[in-house]
TIROLO-618332 format. One line per 3 residues: their letters; for each residue x, y, z of C-alpha. Coordinates in nm, 4 decimals. Each point is the difference from the previous one (the first is absolute). Layout:
<nodes>
a) X:Y:Z; ...
</nodes>
This chain:
<nodes>
mkk) -7.1778:-1.3701:2.3194; 0.2769:-0.1064:0.2270; -0.1608:-0.2562:0.2550
yrt) 0.2881:-0.0523:0.2372; 0.2281:0.3374:-0.0334; 0.0578:0.3063:-0.1608
hnc) 0.3643:0.0302:0.1003; 0.2423:-0.2699:0.1411; 0.1597:0.0477:0.3397
gel) 0.3273:0.1652:-0.1308; -0.1129:0.2828:-0.2313; -0.1693:0.2629:0.2004
nik) 0.1416:0.3484:0.0936; -0.0579:0.3350:0.1069; -0.1445:0.0760:-0.3492
dkd) -0.2928:-0.2453:0.0483; -0.1060:0.2040:0.3301; -0.3821:0.0243:0.0345
kki) -0.0445:-0.2913:-0.2574; -0.2711:-0.2845:0.0693; 0.1980:-0.3295:-0.0508
sls) -0.0250:-0.3594:0.0408; 0.2900:-0.2292:0.1153; 0.0548:-0.3800:0.0572
gwi) 0.2459:-0.1963:0.1363; 0.1475:-0.1892:0.3059; -0.0134:0.1631:0.3702
nkk) 0.3636:0.0202:0.0593; -0.0108:0.1795:0.3330; -0.2417:0.1351:0.2374
rdh) 0.0709:0.2716:0.2892; -0.2906:0.0590:0.2307; 0.0188:0.3420:0.1658
gnl) -0.3387:-0.0099:0.1891; -0.1786:0.2813:-0.1945; 0.1816:-0.1034:-0.3097
lfl) 0.0577:-0.3060:-0.2004; 0.2834:-0.0036:-0.2518; 0.0369:-0.2943:-0.2663
dlr) 0.2369:-0.0162:-0.2569; -0.1074:-0.1759:-0.2900; 0.2369:-0.1759:-0.2352
dny) 0.0008:-0.1232:-0.3538; 0.2505:-0.1037:-0.2566; 0.0913:0.3856:-0.0489
glt) 0.0357:0.1316:0.3307; -0.1585:0.1315:0.3427; -0.2624:0.2496:0.0597
qcv) -0.0943:0.1133:0.3435; -0.3569:-0.0037:0.0685; -0.2002:0.1548:0.3176
ien) -0.3081:-0.0423:0.1607; -0.1580:0.1913:0.3094; -0.1513:-0.1850:0.2876
thk) -0.3373:0.1752:-0.0550; -0.0097:-0.1732:-0.3345; -0.2778:-0.2693:-0.0471
nfk) 0.2785:-0.2596:-0.1252; 0.2741:0.0833:0.2642; -0.0590:-0.3058:0.1960
ele) -0.0325:-0.2490:-0.2655; 0.3256:0.1275:-0.1478; 0.1499:-0.0047:0.3284
kls) -0.0727:-0.3768:-0.0076; 0.1574:-0.0851:-0.3292; 0.3004:-0.2457:-0.0154
let) 0.3284:0.1389:-0.1729; 0.0045:-0.1548:-0.3477; -0.3816:0.0153:-0.0606
vik) -0.0679:0.1175:-0.3500; -0.2262:0.3094:0.0111; -0.1276:0.2763:-0.2476
idg) 0.0116:0.3310:0.1688; -0.2344:0.3244:-0.1497; 0.1431:0.2994:0.1487
qvi) 0.1195:0.3799:-0.0770; 0.3611:0.0909:-0.0566; 0.1132:0.2584:0.2867
ers) 0.3332:0.1882:0.0536; 0.1780:-0.1203:0.3399; 0.1347:0.2403:0.2537
kdt) 0.3646:0.0915:-0.0282; 0.1223:-0.2145:0.2853; -0.1771:-0.3221:-0.1223
lnk) 0.1725:0.0255:-0.3408; 0.1639:-0.3451:-0.0978; 0.2882:0.0959:-0.2620
elk) 0.0668:-0.3800:-0.0424; -0.3239:-0.0543:-0.1841; -0.0966:0.1100:-0.3531
tge) -0.3733:0.0866:0.1665; 0.1721:0.1361:0.3187; -0.1559:0.3470:-0.0677
iei) -0.3490:-0.1153:0.0313; -0.2577:-0.2471:0.1727; -0.3412:-0.1214:-0.0402
sii) -0.2738:0.0812:0.1899; -0.2102:-0.2989:-0.0192; -0.3900:0.0244:-0.0871
sye) -0.0703:-0.3643:-0.0479; 0.1312:-0.3146:-0.0481; -0.0431:-0.3539:-0.1356
ilg) 0.1519:-0.3462:0.0929; 0.1540:-0.1864:-0.2928; 0.1578:-0.2610:0.1319
ttk) 0.0587:-0.1294:0.3618; 0.2849:-0.1794:0.1683; 0.1081:-0.2416:0.2529
elp) 0.2645:0.0453:0.2443; 0.3217:0.0811:-0.1572; 0.2874:-0.2516:0.0553
ipv) 0.2309:0.2734:-0.1378; -0.0424:0.3731:0.0754; 0.0236:0.1563:-0.3284
fsd) 0.1019:0.3349:0.1214; 0.2767:-0.1353:0.1917; 0.3698:-0.0438:-0.1156
qey) 0.0608:-0.2504:0.2505; 0.1659:-0.3288:-0.1053; -0.2036:-0.3333:-0.0156
see) 0.1071:-0.3368:-0.0884; 0.0111:-0.0986:-0.3584; -0.2366:-0.2758:0.0574
irl) -0.2818:0.2491:0.1178; 0.1116:0.2528:-0.2856; -0.0189:-0.2546:-0.2492
kyr) -0.3529:-0.1424:0.0811; -0.1614:0.3153:0.0293; 0.1928:0.1629:-0.2843
fld) -0.2964:0.1988:-0.1134; 0.0065:0.1863:0.3414; 0.3937:0.0414:-0.0042
lrr) -0.0215:0.1114:-0.3215; -0.2245:0.3181:0.1205; 0.2955:0.0977:0.2137
kki) 0.1552:0.3194:-0.1251; 0.3648:-0.1250:-0.0318; -0.0764:-0.3075:-0.2171
hqn) -0.3138:0.1622:-0.1878; 0.2624:0.2750:-0.1186; 0.2399:-0.2668:-0.0712
iil) -0.2644:-0.1890:-0.2607; -0.0949:0.3244:-0.1567; 0.3786:0.0849:-0.0613
rsk) 0.0150:-0.3805:-0.1694; -0.2938:0.1059:-0.2194; 0.1514:0.3511:-0.1185
vis) 0.3479:-0.1419:-0.0411; -0.1496:-0.2909:-0.2360; -0.1932:0.2419:-0.1749
fir) 0.3001:0.2513:-0.0471; 0.2418:-0.2794:-0.1509; -0.2723:-0.1172:-0.2292
sem) 0.0375:0.3679:-0.1503; 0.3384:0.0269:0.0157; 0.0290:-0.3434:-0.1835
ekl) -0.2277:0.1047:-0.2498; 0.2066:0.3085:-0.0688; 0.2977:-0.2174:-0.0427
gfl) -0.1819:-0.1803:-0.2835; -0.0866:-0.3048:0.1533; -0.3137:-0.1656:-0.0491
efq) -0.2010:-0.2104:0.2707; -0.0774:-0.3530:-0.0248; -0.1367:-0.2675:0.2066
tpi) 0.1324:-0.3443:0.0143; -0.1623:-0.3264:0.1193; -0.0547:-0.1140:0.3675
lts) -0.0552:-0.3411:-0.0923; 0.3565:-0.1377:-0.1540; 0.2276:-0.3001:0.0374
ssp) 0.2181:-0.0610:0.2884; 0.3762:0.0859:-0.0130; 0.2764:-0.1969:0.1423
ega) 0.2021:0.3210:0.1163; -0.0490:0.2754:0.2647; -0.2353:-0.0828:0.2949
rdf) -0.2641:-0.2234:0.0472; -0.3089:0.0177:-0.2518; -0.3651:0.0427:0.1287
lvp) -0.1801:-0.2836:-0.1807; -0.3238:-0.0030:-0.1296; -0.1687:-0.3297:-0.1046
srl) -0.1597:-0.0397:-0.3551; -0.3745:-0.1404:-0.0069; 0.0047:-0.0398:-0.3590
npg) 0.3579:-0.1802:-0.0200; -0.0048:-0.2340:0.3082; 0.3326:-0.0513:0.1671
kfy) 0.1433:0.3000:-0.1613; 0.0732:0.3456:0.1552; -0.0016:0.3549:-0.0745
alp) 0.2447:0.2356:0.2066; -0.0310:0.3606:0.1053; 0.2723:0.2109:-0.1427
qap) 0.2716:0.0698:0.2046; 0.0671:0.2918:-0.2488; -0.0910:0.0461:-0.3589
qqf) 0.3723:-0.0857:-0.1057; -0.0866:-0.2142:-0.3109; -0.3154:0.1863:-0.1075
kql) 0.1844:0.3168:0.0174; 0.2605:-0.1351:-0.2199; -0.2418:-0.1149:-0.2400
imv) -0.1433:0.3437:-0.0162; 0.3575:0.1080:-0.1456; -0.0036:-0.3035:-0.2442
sgf) -0.3646:0.1192:-0.1089; 0.1418:0.3049:-0.1234; -0.1245:0.2471:0.2735
dky) 0.3070:0.2458:0.0979; -0.0591:0.1103:0.3546; -0.2669:-0.1660:0.2486
fqi) -0.0735:0.0521:0.3822; -0.2681:-0.1434:0.2207; -0.0650:0.0434:0.3648
apc) -0.0054:-0.3617:0.0425; -0.1214:-0.2357:0.2552; 0.2544:-0.2583:0.0845
frd) -0.0322:-0.3593:0.2032; 0.2759:-0.1126:0.2159; -0.0476:-0.2839:0.2794
eda) 0.2648:0.1177:0.2030; 0.0735:0.1181:0.3567; -0.0846:0.3634:0.1356
rad) 0.2591:0.2507:0.0562; -0.0212:0.3513:0.1110; 0.0437:0.0891:-0.3651
rsp) -0.1816:-0.2742:-0.1443; -0.3696:-0.1218:0.0234; -0.0814:-0.3489:-0.0272
gef) -0.2328:-0.1048:-0.2815; -0.0441:0.3016:-0.2384; 0.1671:0.3269:-0.1085
yql) 0.0210:0.2420:-0.2667; 0.2676:0.1212:-0.2110; 0.0627:0.2530:-0.2519
dle) 0.0715:-0.2629:-0.3097; 0.1837:0.1529:-0.2672; 0.1704:-0.1100:-0.3173
msf) 0.1760:0.1676:-0.2781; 0.1353:-0.1010:-0.3621; 0.3183:0.0636:-0.1578
veq) 0.1673:0.1276:0.3083; 0.3131:-0.0147:0.2077; 0.0506:0.0007:0.3550
edi) 0.0447:0.3810:0.0097; -0.3374:0.0316:-0.1908; -0.2031:-0.1865:0.3155
fnv) 0.2013:0.2070:0.2315; -0.0909:0.3349:-0.1636; -0.3811:-0.0682:0.0014
vek) 0.0243:-0.1270:0.3370; 0.1705:0.2712:0.1654; -0.1988:0.2889:-0.1531
lmt) -0.3055:-0.1809:0.1066; 0.1032:-0.0595:0.3702; 0.1552:0.3859:0.0176
nvf) -0.3559:0.1219:-0.0687; -0.1799:-0.2447:0.1834; 0.2135:0.0850:0.3081
kkf) 0.0029:0.3652:-0.0524; -0.3683:0.0127:-0.0567; -0.0999:-0.2115:0.3192
snk) 0.2467:0.0901:0.2426; 0.2166:0.3083:0.1570; 0.2918:-0.2015:0.0441
kil) 0.3157:0.0668:-0.1851; 0.1065:-0.2303:-0.2722; 0.3827:-0.0506:0.0502
yek) 0.0944:-0.1059:-0.3564; -0.1812:0.1401:-0.3156; 0.2237:-0.2501:-0.1839
fpq) -0.0256:-0.3174:0.1840; 0.3506:-0.1443:0.0812; 0.0644:-0.3544:-0.1689
ity) 0.1999:-0.2251:0.2380; 0.1212:-0.3605:-0.1109; -0.1617:-0.2996:0.2065
sda) 0.3521:-0.0829:0.1009; 0.0925:0.3547:0.1008; -0.3246:0.0028:0.1955
mik) 0.0731:-0.3189:0.1895; 0.3289:0.1372:0.0814; -0.0654:0.3308:0.1242
ygt) -0.3504:-0.0206:0.1461; -0.0448:-0.3915:0.0700; -0.3062:-0.0091:-0.2038
dkp) -0.1478:0.0808:-0.3233; -0.2684:0.1958:0.1328; 0.2117:0.3029:0.1538
dlr) -0.0977:0.2854:0.1720; 0.1795:0.2724:-0.1527; -0.1140:0.2567:0.2637
npi) 0.2415:-0.1850:0.2253; 0.3851:0.1315:-0.0489; 0.1524:-0.2943:0.1487
iin) 0.1970:-0.2367:-0.2582; 0.1446:-0.3492:0.0559; 0.3504:-0.0563:-0.1040
eft) 0.2048:-0.3069:-0.0668; 0.2511:-0.0658:0.2439; 0.1147:-0.3602:-0.0200
dif) 0.3546:0.0818:-0.1457; 0.0725:0.2001:0.2948; 0.0016:-0.2984:0.1988
krd) 0.2552:-0.1801:-0.1867; 0.2565:0.2776:0.0960; 0.2684:-0.0946:0.2234
dvn) -0.0571:0.2990:0.2259; -0.3545:-0.1112:0.0744; -0.0170:-0.2583:0.2938
fei) -0.4027:-0.0473:0.0026; 0.0675:-0.3807:-0.0140; -0.3762:-0.1054:0.0444
fkk) -0.0846:0.1844:-0.3375; 0.3388:-0.1076:-0.1510; -0.1055:-0.3993:0.0695
lis) -0.3527:0.0783:-0.1481; 0.1325:0.1511:-0.3065; 0.2515:-0.2972:-0.0477
kgn) -0.3361:-0.2174:-0.0193; -0.1583:0.2126:-0.2742; -0.1916:0.2620:0.1914
ivr) 0.0254:0.3882:-0.0583; 0.0348:0.3229:0.2099; -0.1973:0.3072:-0.0949
gli) -0.0774:0.2763:0.2263; -0.1847:0.3679:0.0250; 0.0928:0.3213:0.1051
akk) -0.1520:0.1972:0.2947; 0.0759:0.3687:-0.0645; 0.1197:0.2102:0.2990
tkd) -0.0930:-0.2582:0.2523; 0.2971:0.0417:0.2589; -0.1632:0.1702:0.2276
kpr) -0.2918:-0.2627:0.0305; -0.0337:-0.1821:0.3196; 0.1147:-0.3440:0.0410
sff) -0.3832:-0.1049:-0.0054; -0.0430:0.1013:-0.3437; 0.2549:-0.2299:-0.1239
dgi) -0.0687:-0.3058:0.2301; -0.3759:0.0681:-0.0983; 0.0800:-0.0294:-0.3669
dkw) 0.1931:-0.3221:0.0722; -0.2949:-0.1408:0.2404; -0.2381:0.0807:-0.3061
akd) 0.2174:-0.1771:-0.2555; -0.0060:-0.3041:0.2292; -0.3527:0.0018:0.0485
qga) -0.0593:-0.0184:-0.3788; 0.1802:-0.3323:-0.0019; 0.3435:0.1481:-0.0890
sgl) 0.3124:-0.0710:0.2100; 0.0467:0.3641:0.0807; 0.1690:0.2971:-0.1615
ayf) 0.3589:0.0761:0.0837; 0.0699:0.3648:0.0421; 0.2571:0.2530:0.0567
tie) 0.0042:0.3867:-0.0033; 0.2940:0.2133:-0.1976; 0.1792:0.2275:0.2039
kdk) 0.3228:0.2082:-0.0472; 0.2545:0.0665:0.2810; 0.3452:0.0018:-0.1325
eik) -0.1116:-0.2532:-0.2742; -0.3259:-0.1418:-0.1409; -0.1007:-0.2780:0.2421
gkg) -0.3375:-0.2037:0.0721; -0.1713:0.0463:0.3485; -0.2447:-0.2627:0.0870
pvg) -0.0316:-0.3777:0.0708; 0.2011:-0.1196:-0.3020; 0.2091:0.3153:-0.1060
kff) 0.2842:-0.1499:0.1753; 0.0281:-0.2589:-0.3021; 0.0839:0.2766:-0.2706
ssd) 0.3003:0.1688:-0.0792; -0.0190:0.3934:-0.0911; 0.0878:-0.1028:-0.3660
siq) -0.2846:-0.2702:0.0063; -0.2461:0.2589:0.1432; 0.1148:0.2921:-0.2522
eim) -0.0566:-0.2457:-0.2821; -0.3608:-0.0933:0.1136; -0.0394:0.3639:0.0219
kis) 0.1193:0.0411:-0.3672; -0.2500:-0.2764:-0.1099; -0.3112:0.1353:0.1735
nae) 0.0680:0.3918:0.0132; -0.0128:-0.0532:0.3720; 0.1522:0.2880:0.2327
vgd) 0.1439:0.0594:0.3249; -0.2730:-0.0018:0.2539; -0.2048:-0.2514:-0.2125
sif) -0.1172:-0.3595:0.1209; 0.0374:-0.3300:-0.2000; -0.2434:-0.3188:0.0519
lac) 0.1370:-0.3054:-0.1496; -0.1898:-0.3404:-0.0794; 0.1973:-0.3282:-0.1012
gkk) -0.1794:-0.2879:-0.1652; -0.1697:-0.1469:-0.3088; -0.1119:0.2519:-0.2726
nei) -0.3544:-0.0371:0.0038; 0.0202:0.0310:0.4101; 0.2183:0.3284:-0.0126
eni) -0.2118:0.1433:-0.2679; -0.3059:-0.0734:0.2111; 0.1376:0.1272:0.3323
lsl) 0.1520:0.3262:-0.1110; -0.3054:0.0967:-0.1912; -0.1754:-0.0372:0.2933
are) 0.2802:0.1961:0.1927; 0.0324:0.2712:-0.2402; -0.3914:0.0746:0.0820
kia) 0.0488:-0.0692:0.3615; 0.2871:0.2868:0.0179; -0.1490:0.2113:-0.2142
nel) -0.3109:0.0345:0.2081; 0.1899:-0.0006:0.3251; 0.1852:0.3339:-0.1603
nli) -0.3002:0.1396:-0.1256; 0.1876:-0.0009:-0.3833; -0.3430:-0.0614:-0.1986
nhd) -0.1923:0.3016:-0.1320; -0.3484:-0.1504:-0.0079; -0.1026:0.3170:-0.2020
tfa) 0.1490:-0.1312:-0.3095; -0.0239:-0.2657:-0.2588; 0.2991:-0.1814:-0.1341
fcw) -0.0677:-0.1830:-0.3326; 0.2727:-0.2271:-0.1465; 0.0465:-0.2655:-0.2671
iid) 0.1602:-0.3435:0.1045; 0.1526:-0.1210:-0.3634; 0.1969:-0.2835:-0.1411
ypm) -0.1609:-0.3124:0.2272; 0.1486:-0.3460:-0.0652; -0.2036:-0.2087:-0.2407
fee) 0.0278:-0.3033:0.1892; 0.1077:-0.0686:0.3699; 0.0502:-0.3255:0.1964
deq) -0.2592:-0.1466:0.2419; 0.1380:-0.0108:0.3612; -0.2259:-0.3161:0.0690
tnk) 0.0432:-0.1917:-0.3266; 0.3424:0.1628:-0.1441; -0.1867:-0.0111:-0.3461
iif) 0.0340:0.2893:-0.2529; -0.3503:0.1978:0.0097; -0.1282:0.3439:-0.1351
shn) 0.0772:0.2656:0.2526; -0.2789:0.2162:-0.1208; -0.2291:-0.0349:-0.3267
pfs) 0.0778:-0.2956:-0.2377; -0.1004:0.2369:-0.3008; 0.2648:0.2499:0.0474
mpq) 0.2538:0.0842:-0.2721; 0.3570:-0.0814:0.1058; 0.2728:0.2488:-0.0437
gni) 0.2862:-0.0523:-0.2496; 0.0471:-0.1663:-0.3420; -0.3611:-0.1895:-0.0221
nnl) 0.1577:-0.1909:-0.3000; 0.3118:-0.1250:0.1835; -0.1459:-0.0269:0.3789
dls) 0.2544:-0.2004:0.2224; -0.2548:-0.2275:0.1845; 0.2742:-0.2027:0.1693
kpl) 0.0184:0.2784:0.2638; -0.3640:0.0943:0.0671; 0.0881:0.1781:0.3138
nik) 0.2053:0.2656:-0.1844; -0.3007:0.0827:-0.2365; -0.1856:0.2955:0.0698
ayq) -0.3366:0.1141:-0.1029; -0.1634:0.3312:-0.1068; -0.1844:-0.0268:0.3168
ydi) -0.0765:0.2842:0.2114; -0.1797:0.0975:0.3432; -0.1317:0.3617:0.0743
vcn) 0.0468:0.0690:0.3750; -0.1267:0.2775:0.2386; 0.0975:0.0642:0.3526
gie) 0.1220:-0.3546:0.0453; -0.3337:-0.1593:-0.1707; 0.0203:-0.1871:-0.3140
lss) -0.2990:0.1564:-0.2214; 0.0586:-0.2474:-0.3058; 0.2092:-0.2313:-0.1904
gai) 0.0219:0.0602:-0.3814; 0.1995:-0.1284:-0.2943; 0.0701:-0.0013:-0.3851
rnh) -0.1495:-0.2992:-0.0777; 0.1574:-0.3144:-0.2180; -0.1934:0.0114:-0.3277
ipe) 0.2050:-0.2929:-0.1499; -0.1182:-0.3145:0.0412; 0.3107:-0.2187:-0.0743
lmy) 0.1730:0.2165:0.2663; -0.2870:-0.0364:0.2391; 0.0313:-0.3909:-0.0475
klf) 0.3705:0.0194:0.0728; -0.0448:0.1949:0.3377; -0.2794:-0.2090:0.1177
sva) 0.2135:-0.2857:-0.0622; 0.2630:0.1177:0.2155; -0.2459:0.0128:0.2805
gye) -0.0754:-0.3605:-0.0491; -0.3161:0.0461:-0.2548; -0.0555:-0.2554:-0.2801
kka) -0.1118:0.1663:-0.3367; -0.3289:-0.2215:0.0447; -0.0788:0.1427:0.3649
vde) 0.0730:0.3785:-0.1258; -0.2539:-0.0746:-0.2844; -0.2285:-0.1399:0.2457
kfs) -0.0039:0.2763:0.2218; 0.0641:0.3084:-0.2562; -0.1378:-0.1177:-0.3232
gmi) -0.1809:0.3087:-0.0390; 0.2904:0.2268:0.0513; 0.2573:-0.2007:-0.2058
nal) -0.2522:-0.0495:-0.3072; -0.0872:0.3523:-0.0187; 0.3859:0.0861:0.0560
syg) 0.0567:-0.1873:-0.2991; -0.1869:0.2173:-0.2338; 0.2020:0.3142:0.0002
app) 0.0241:0.1451:0.3348; 0.1279:0.3643:0.0696; 0.2558:0.0642:0.2677
hgg) -0.2045:0.1093:0.3172; -0.0025:0.0738:0.3540; -0.1837:0.0898:0.3028
iap) -0.0670:0.0616:0.3445; -0.2643:-0.0280:0.2457; 0.0240:0.2208:0.3134
gid) -0.1980:-0.0787:0.2988; -0.3109:0.2351:0.0600; -0.0577:-0.0876:0.3466
rii) 0.3797:0.0609:0.0922; -0.0253:0.3600:-0.1876; -0.2908:0.0890:0.2056
mll) 0.1625:-0.1474:0.3241; 0.2850:0.2191:-0.0651; -0.2013:0.3449:-0.0861
age) -0.2386:-0.0695:0.3042; 0.3217:-0.0669:0.2085; -0.1339:-0.3213:0.1521
kni) 0.2030:-0.3017:0.0822; -0.2644:-0.2821:-0.0814; -0.1152:-0.0323:-0.3354
rev) -0.3605:-0.1126:0.2022; -0.0171:0.3802:0.0954; -0.0628:0.1019:-0.4035
tmf) -0.1832:-0.3218:-0.0746; -0.4220:0.0104:0.0061; -0.0465:-0.3532:0.0439
pmn) 0.2994:-0.1754:0.1072; 0.0527:-0.3770:0.1516; 0.1383:-0.0566:0.3354
qna) 0.3669:-0.1607:0.0387; -0.1331:-0.3536:-0.0685; -0.1635:0.1078:-0.3359
qdl) -0.3633:0.0054:0.1428; -0.2664:0.2469:-0.0536; -0.1565:0.0428:0.3401
mmn) -0.2772:0.2465:-0.1158; -0.1314:-0.2214:-0.2639; 0.1091:-0.3399:0.1599
aps) 0.2546:-0.1245:-0.2914; 0.1060:-0.2285:-0.0891; -0.3084:-0.2121:0.0965
nvs) -0.1358:-0.3532:-0.0475; -0.2069:-0.0977:-0.2955; -0.2733:-0.2514:-0.0208
eeq) 0.0258:-0.3606:-0.1021; -0.2028:0.1073:-0.3309; 0.2471:0.2809:-0.1073
lke) 0.2781:-0.2615:0.0754; -0.1449:-0.2662:-0.2416; -0.0863:0.2213:-0.2542
lni) 0.3829:0.0694:0.0007; 0.1034:-0.3193:0.0290; 0.1976:0.0340:0.3034
lik) 0.0157:-0.2157:0.3080; 0.1611:0.1346:0.3214; 0.1798:-0.2309:0.1855
kkn) 0.0177:0.1070:0.3848; 0.3047:-0.0563:0.2088; 0.0050:-0.2680:0.2572
</nodes>
C-alpha cells in the first residue's frame, strides 16, 4: 500500500483519465478564480495542476495554505478542456479534481520565492540553499549532474577501467595549492592533509599492477573562489593508465568527452578529433593556454615590423629597444565601424590596466595605406608585410600592443575575447575542445627568480631521459597536457616520471635536496623503486563539465552545497568554533591576534 502517493507529479496523462490517485508534493502556485481554486503541485519529477470548487468543504482551507506547504492530495484524474491544455507540461492534458487533502509539512514565510527566476544575492541563496535547490533551473542542473556522473561511470567501465577509492586522510604536499590540514589526536603535533587530488595514490595503483583506474574523486584545496572554481572542495574524474603514451590518454578522453557532450547537449562539437596546440603557440596565437577556439581571432607577432626603416612609430621602437615586444590582432571587415567602436576598445584596454591599444584600418586607394590614429606611421610596404604575416585584408583593422611578454599576452587575450563579443563572432551553440601540449617542465618565479616546476613535479620530461641537459632547465619540455573547452580548462594531465633517479635530478633543479624529496614523497619514491610501469593520466573537473553542459557561467550553479567567496558554508555555519575540550584533546592552542 502506498501511503503518500500512487503516482508522482510528472507522470499522469490522458491515459489515466478517471483514475483515483494520490499525489504528494509542494504547493508551487495557486490561482484563485473565486468559484475555482487551481493549485500546482510539484515534486522532483514535475508538476500537476489540481482543482477544487468553492462548494467543496476543503476549499477555504486550501485557499489559505502558503506556497511550499507539503501536502498529499487524493483525487480523480480529469481531462482538461481544449482551451486549457498546457503543452509545456508532461501532465498538461489532465488535471486532478481534489477529493481530500492532508498537510504533511508546514512552512514559514519564504526568504526566496521558489517559483520565481528572480536573481537574489549569493548570501541569501547559500544560506537557504535547500530552498534555492527547489527552484526549477538549479534543480535541473543538479539532476543533470547526477545523470552525467552515472553516464561517465558506465562509459569508463565500457572502456575497461576499474573504479577504486583512495584515502581522504593523507600527508601534506609541498606543491600546488594550500592544503586543508586535519590534526591527529593519536599523533600529537602531527597533521593529515585532505587530498588536493589523488595524484600519488593513483600512481601507486599503477605500480600495484592494476592497468586502468578511475574515480569520481573529491578534492580539497584551500584556495580563493572564482567563477569556474569552488573554494574548499570539488570533484574530478580521476583516471590513470599503465603502459601508455600521451596519445593513448588523448584517445580515451576524446571518446569519453564526445560521448558525454553528445548525450547531454544538442550543441555541435566543432572538432571530433581535438586539435593539439603547443603551449608556446597557444601563448602567441591566443595569449593564454586556455584558448576559446570558437573565436576565430588570432594574435600575431609584429615586433620585427617595428625594426624597419619605413615604420616611424617611435614610441614602440623605443620600447622594443628596451626588450619589449609587439603583438596584435586583426578585426575582420571593420573599416565601416564608427570611430566609437575603436575608441571604445582602446578605452576598455586602459580600464584593464594596459596603456591602451594602437590601431589602424587597412584601406586601398592607389596603394595600400593605414587609416586611423597610427596609420600614418606605416609605409605601404610595411602594411603589406603585416598583411602577409596575419592574413589581413583590405577593410580589416589591426590592434597593436607593446610591452613585456606576459603583459601583452594578458591584454591581447582579453582583447581577443572583447572584440569577438563586440563583433558577434562566437557561436554559443558549439563546443570547441583542444589539447594544449608541450608545457615547459620548469619556469622562473617572477618574485624570487628561482626555478620552479611549472605544473606537476611528477611529469616525465621530453627528450633523451638518459642524457637530459639540466643546465638549461627552462628549455626542457614535459609530457604535460591540458584539455580545454570553450576557453575553460577542464583538466591538466601528464605522462608520469616513473624513474626515481630522474625524479631526484629534476627536484634538485627546483632546489629540493634528496632528503626533502624522501621526506615528502617517501611512499611514491619507494614504490617506484620496485618496478614501476610507464603510466599517465588526467583528471577532468566534473563541476566544470556540468557547468558547460548546463550553460552556466558560475560553478556554484551546478554544485549542490557550495561555499561562498570566503570559503564559508552559510547554511551550516562552517567553519565554526570548537570547544576548549576538543582543542585540548588535539593538543592545539589557539593564539588570538592582538
